N, C-alpha and C positions, 0 to 999 in steps of 0.2 A: 406478517413478519417482513415481507419484502416490499413494503410500501416505499415509494420514492417521495422524498421531501426535499424542499429547498431550504438550505441552512446557511447562516452567516458563520463562517469559521474564522476565528481571529488568527493572526500570525502567531505561530507557536514554535517553540524550540523542540526539535525532534532528533532522534538518533535513527539513521537510515542505512540501508544496504541497497546497492544497485547491481544488477547483472543484466546481461543480454542473453536471450534464449527463448525457450517456450514458457508460457505462463504457468505451467505445472511446477516450475521452479519455486513459485511462491510457497508451496507446501513445505519445502525444505528450508527456505529462507526465513520464514516467520519464527520457527522455534530457535534457529541458530541466532538470530538477532536478539530475540527475547532473552535467551540464556546468557549471551554476552552482556547485554545491558544489565540484567539482574545481578550477575556476578561481579559487576563493576559499580554497584551501588546506585543504579539509576532509580529514580522515583518517577513512576509513570503517572501521567495525568489523564489518560484516556486510552481507548482501544487502538489497535494497529490500523494503519491506513495503507491503501494501495494508491500510488500516484500514477495515473495512466498518461503516458507520453504520446501514444498514438491518438489521432484525432477523430477517426471515423471507425465504424464497425468493420468496414472493408480493410482499413489499415490494421486494425487489431487482428483480424483473421489472417491476413497475409503475413504479418510479422510473426504470429504464432506458428503458422505453417512452415515458414522458412527458418524458424528458430532464431529470429532477429528482434524479438520484442524487447523494448527498453523497459525493464522491470525495476520499479522502485517501491520498497516497502519502508514504513517508518512507524515509530512509536513516539507519541508526544511525551516529553520528559520535563522535569522541573529545571534541571541545570545540566550543563554539558558534562560529559564524562570522558574518560580516555578513548581515543580513536585508534583505529588501525588503518592499514591500506584499504581494507574492504568496508569498514564501518566508520561513518562520519557523523558529526553533529552539525546541524545548521538550523536556520530559522525558515520554516515552511511558510511562505506568504499566505496570508489570510485572503479570503474571497467569498463570494456567493458560490455555493457548490450544491450539486445534486448528491443526495445521500440515500443509500440503501443498505440495509443490514441483512446479512445472510446468517442464519442460524442452522448449524449442522456441519457435517464433515466437509472439508475443503473439496474433496473429490466430487461433491454434488452441488457446487456453487455455480456451474456454468449457466443454468437458467436465470439465476439472479443477475449475473453480469450481462447476459443477453437482454434482459428486461431493461436494465439501466441504459445500455448503449442504444437500444431502440428508442427509448424515451428521450434521450439526449438528442 
């Protein structure tokens, strides 16, 4: 389930939410963004993504420890919908990316993230 693959991801329209804090915020942010998007007629084209802005495992660990991680989650959507101060639509630049899929509760995804960061 947690195999790392290299994928070509096209540029895609997304609805996103960003916060600064500890990565555990992702568990609260995902349902909030999903519920907002769904209630405003968003048509999803894929699963949610986490855009990591820290560059190394050490940066990730330090940012999380200090509560200063730059957290961005997004859902690919067909067309833009209403935005708020906290929730925005934009085009996520396509690129060659490393991909790993975690199946299970968010609270148990740390080993999946660790595997990905060590591989990168």
